C-alpha positions in Angstrom: 75.7 125.3 123.9 76.6 126.7 120.5 76.1 124.0 117.7 79.6 124.7 116.3 81.2 124.3 119.7 79.4 121.1 120.6 80.2 119.7 117.1 83.9 120.6 117.5 84.0 119.1 121.1 82.2 115.9 119.9 84.6 115.5 116.9 87.6 116.1 119.2 86.4 113.5 121.7 85.8 111.0 118.9 89.3 111.5 117.5 90.8 111.2 121.0 88.9 108.0 121.7 89.9 106.5 118.4 93.6 107.5 118.9 93.7 106.2 122.5 92.1 102.8 121.5 94.7 102.5 118.8 97.7 103.6 120.9 96.8 101.7 124.1 95.2 98.6 122.6 96.4 98.4 119.0 92.7 98.2 117.9 90.6 100.1 115.4 87.6 101.9 116.9 85.0 100.5 114.5 81.7 100.5 116.4 80.2 97.6 114.5 83.3 95.5 115.4 83.2 96.6 119.0 79.6 95.8 119.4 80.1 92.4 117.6 82.9 91.7 120.1 80.5 91.9 123.0 78.9 88.6 121.8 82.2 86.8 121.9 84.8 85.7 124.5 84.9 87.1 128.0 88.5 88.2 128.2 90.2 91.6 128.5 89.2 92.5 125.0 85.6 92.0 125.9 86.0 94.4 128.8 87.6 97.1 126.6 84.7 96.6 124.0 82.2 96.9 126.8 83.8 100.1 128.3 84.0 101.7 124.8 80.3 100.9 124.0 79.2 102.0 127.5 81.0 105.3 126.9 79.0 105.8 123.8 75.7 105.1 125.6 76.7 107.4 128.4 77.3 110.3 126.0 73.8 111.8 125.9 73.3 111.7 129.7 76.7 113.3 130.2 75.9 116.0 127.7 72.6 116.6 129.5 74.4 116.9 132.8 77.1 119.2 131.4 74.7 121.5 129.5 71.5 121.2 131.4 69.6 120.0 128.4 69.3 116.8 126.4 70.6 116.9 122.8 67.8 117.8 120.3 66.6 115.0 118.1 63.7 114.9 115.7 62.9 111.4 114.5 60.1 111.4 112.0 60.3 107.8 110.7 58.0 105.1 112.1 59.3 102.3 114.3 59.1 99.7 111.4 61.1 102.0 109.1 63.7 102.5 111.8 64.0 98.8 112.4 64.4 98.1 108.7 67.0 100.9 108.5 68.9 99.4 111.4 68.9 95.9 109.8 70.1 97.4 106.5 72.9 99.3 108.2 73.9 96.1 110.1 74.0 94.2 106.9 76.0 96.9 105.1 78.6 97.1 107.9 79.2 93.4 107.6 79.3 93.5 103.8 81.7 96.5 103.9 83.9 95.0 106.6 83.2 97.9 108.9 81.2 101.1 109.5 81.7 104.8 109.0 83.6 105.1 112.3 86.1 102.3 111.5 86.6 103.3 107.9 85.9 107.0 108.0 87.7 108.0 111.2 90.3 105.3 111.9 90.9 104.0 108.4 91.3 107.3 106.7 93.7 108.4 109.5 95.8 105.4 108.7 95.7 106.2 105.0 94.0 102.9 104.2 93.0 102.7 100.5 90.2 100.2 101.4 88.8 102.7 103.9 89.0 105.4 101.3 87.0 103.3 98.8 84.5 102.4 101.6 84.0 106.1 102.6 83.5 107.1 98.9 80.8 104.4 98.6 79.2 105.5 101.9 79.0 109.1 100.7 77.8 108.3 97.2 75.1 106.0 98.6 74.0 108.7 101.0 73.9 111.4 98.3 71.9 109.1 96.0 69.4 108.2 98.8 68.8 111.9 99.5 68.4 112.7 95.8 65.9 109.8 95.4 63.9 110.8 98.5 63.7 114.4 97.3 62.4 113.3 93.9 59.9 110.8 95.3 58.7 112.9 98.2 
C-alpha cells in the first residue's frame, strides 16, 4: 500500500475514533488516560477503555490482514533503552496531564490553550532531542 494512502487512512481513522469517543461518550481520547483507566473501577467506562485500547492493539494485525503484509518497523535501540524511554514517556504524560493523542488530536480540535502549550512543548522537546542526538552521534 502506498505510504501516503496508508498515512491518510490512519489519520482519518484516528480522527474518526477521537470524534466518536467524544460524541458518544463525552470523553477525550487520550491514550495515557484510557490505559490508566484500565487499572480502575470495573464499570461501563472500563469496558469502553478496554475496547478502545483493544482496537489499538488490533490495528497491526488488521493492517496485515487487509494488505497482506505487516507494517514495516525498524527498531535499532536496545531493550534497556526502550524500557527507559517508555518510563520517561509515562512520567511525561502524567506530568503534562496527557499525551500527544489527548492534547495533539483531541485538545487542539477543541481549541484548548493548555493543549496548544503542551503540543508546542512536545514539538520543541522532540526537535531538541533530534538536534542533540545528531551532534552527539
